[in-house]
C-alpha positions as CSV (number, residue, x, y, z in Angstrom):
1,M,42.1,123.0,-208.4
2,T,39.5,125.8,-208.9
3,T,36.5,125.5,-211.0
4,E,35.3,128.3,-213.4
5,T,31.6,128.6,-214.3
6,K,30.8,130.3,-217.5
7,R,27.3,131.7,-217.8
8,A,25.3,133.0,-220.8
9,S,21.8,134.0,-221.6
10,L,20.0,133.4,-224.8
11,T,16.8,135.2,-225.8
12,W,14.5,134.2,-228.6
13,Q,14.0,137.1,-231.2
14,E,11.7,135.6,-233.8
15,R,11.3,132.4,-235.8
16,F,14.6,130.5,-235.1
17,V,16.7,133.6,-234.3
18,F,18.3,134.0,-230.9
19,R,20.5,136.7,-229.4
20,G,22.8,135.9,-226.5
21,G,26.0,136.2,-224.7
22,E,27.5,136.6,-221.3
23,P,25.5,138.9,-218.9
24,G,26.6,142.4,-219.4
25,G,29.0,141.4,-222.2
26,P,28.7,141.5,-226.0
27,A,26.0,139.6,-227.7
28,M,25.8,137.5,-230.8
29,V,23.0,136.3,-233.0
30,I,22.5,132.6,-233.8
31,D,19.8,131.6,-236.4
32,G,18.6,128.0,-236.3
33,D,17.9,128.3,-240.0
34,G,21.2,129.9,-240.8
35,A,19.5,132.7,-242.7
36,A,19.9,135.8,-240.5
37,A,23.1,134.6,-238.8
38,P,25.2,131.5,-238.6
39,G,23.4,128.5,-237.2
40,P,24.2,126.6,-234.0
41,M,26.3,123.9,-235.7
42,L,28.3,126.4,-237.8
43,T,28.7,128.5,-234.7
44,L,30.3,125.4,-233.0
45,L,32.8,125.2,-235.9
46,L,33.5,128.9,-235.6
47,A,34.0,128.5,-231.9
48,A,36.6,125.7,-232.3
49,A,38.5,127.6,-235.0
50,A,38.5,130.9,-232.9
51,C,39.6,129.0,-229.8
52,S,42.4,127.2,-231.7
53,G,43.4,130.4,-233.5
54,S,43.7,132.3,-230.2
55,D,46.1,129.6,-229.0
56,V,48.1,129.7,-232.1
57,V,48.4,133.5,-231.9
58,S,49.5,133.3,-228.3
59,I,52.0,130.5,-228.9
60,L,53.6,132.2,-231.9
61,E,53.9,135.5,-229.9
62,K,55.9,133.5,-227.3
63,M,58.1,132.1,-230.2
64,R,58.6,135.8,-231.2
65,V,57.0,135.3,-234.6
66,G,55.7,138.5,-236.2
67,L,52.3,137.1,-237.3
68,R,50.8,138.9,-240.3
69,E,48.1,136.6,-241.3
70,L,46.1,133.7,-239.9
71,R,43.1,132.3,-241.6
72,I,41.4,129.0,-240.5
73,E,39.1,127.2,-242.9
74,V,37.1,124.7,-240.8
75,S,34.8,121.9,-241.9
76,G,32.7,119.3,-240.1
77,E,31.2,116.0,-241.1
78,R,27.9,115.2,-239.6
79,R,25.9,112.0,-239.1
80,E,22.9,111.4,-241.4
81,E,20.7,110.1,-238.5
82,Q,19.7,112.0,-235.4
83,P,21.3,113.5,-233.5
84,R,23.1,115.0,-236.4
85,R,26.3,115.6,-234.5
86,Y,29.8,116.1,-235.9
87,T,31.8,112.9,-236.4
88,A,34.9,114.7,-237.8
89,I,36.3,118.2,-237.8
90,H,39.1,119.5,-240.0
91,L,40.9,122.7,-239.4
92,E,43.1,124.1,-242.2
93,Y,45.5,126.8,-241.0
94,H,46.9,129.4,-243.3
95,L,49.7,131.5,-241.7
96,R,52.1,134.1,-242.8
97,G,54.6,136.1,-240.7
98,E,58.1,137.2,-240.1
99,G,60.3,134.5,-238.4
100,L,57.6,131.9,-239.2
101,D,58.8,128.6,-240.4
102,E,57.1,125.2,-240.8
103,A,58.4,123.8,-237.5
104,K,57.1,126.7,-235.4
105,A,53.8,126.8,-237.2
106,R,53.3,123.0,-236.9
107,R,54.3,123.1,-233.2
108,A,51.8,125.9,-232.4
109,V,49.0,124.1,-234.3
110,E,49.7,120.8,-232.6
111,L,49.9,122.4,-229.1
112,S,46.5,124.0,-229.6
113,T,44.8,121.0,-231.1
114,E,46.3,118.4,-228.8
115,K,46.6,120.3,-225.5
116,Y,45.1,123.8,-225.1
117,C,42.0,124.3,-227.2
118,S,39.1,124.1,-224.6
119,V,36.4,124.1,-227.3
120,L,37.9,121.0,-229.1
121,H,38.5,119.2,-225.9
122,S,34.9,119.9,-224.8
123,L,33.6,117.8,-227.8
124,A,32.9,114.1,-227.7
125,A,36.0,112.0,-227.6
126,D,35.1,110.0,-230.6
127,I,35.0,113.0,-233.0
128,R,38.1,112.8,-235.2
129,V,39.9,116.1,-235.3
130,T,42.5,116.7,-238.0
131,H,44.4,119.7,-239.3
132,G,46.5,120.9,-242.2
133,L,48.9,123.8,-242.5
134,T,49.8,126.3,-245.4
135,L,52.5,128.9,-245.0
136,G,52.2,132.0,-247.1
């Protein structure tokens, strides 16, 4: 089994604003206050949704579904006390496409959330992850 090491660099810009990414790759802005850009906790939710969304797109392509729309609404419940980590994450998938039925959509979402999504599987094991599905 080989090990992959990801590397990133984050540079402070001002106040709570940071810019970072993979060396030599595209960069993104994260704002600890959430004013100039999404904050770190929102960025984590977006990363989970993008990871799972990428899986769903790939799985549906293999099922020969002509995906026309995929939107994921993601929400996270946080603890009141420090550290204010997520205790639950919910992903709501909205899909539309040719050849898409509920069985294919449900299978793609379940494969992503239960097996493939590296971001979700990198979170603490006690975080409850749920999902819903709407076909358009």
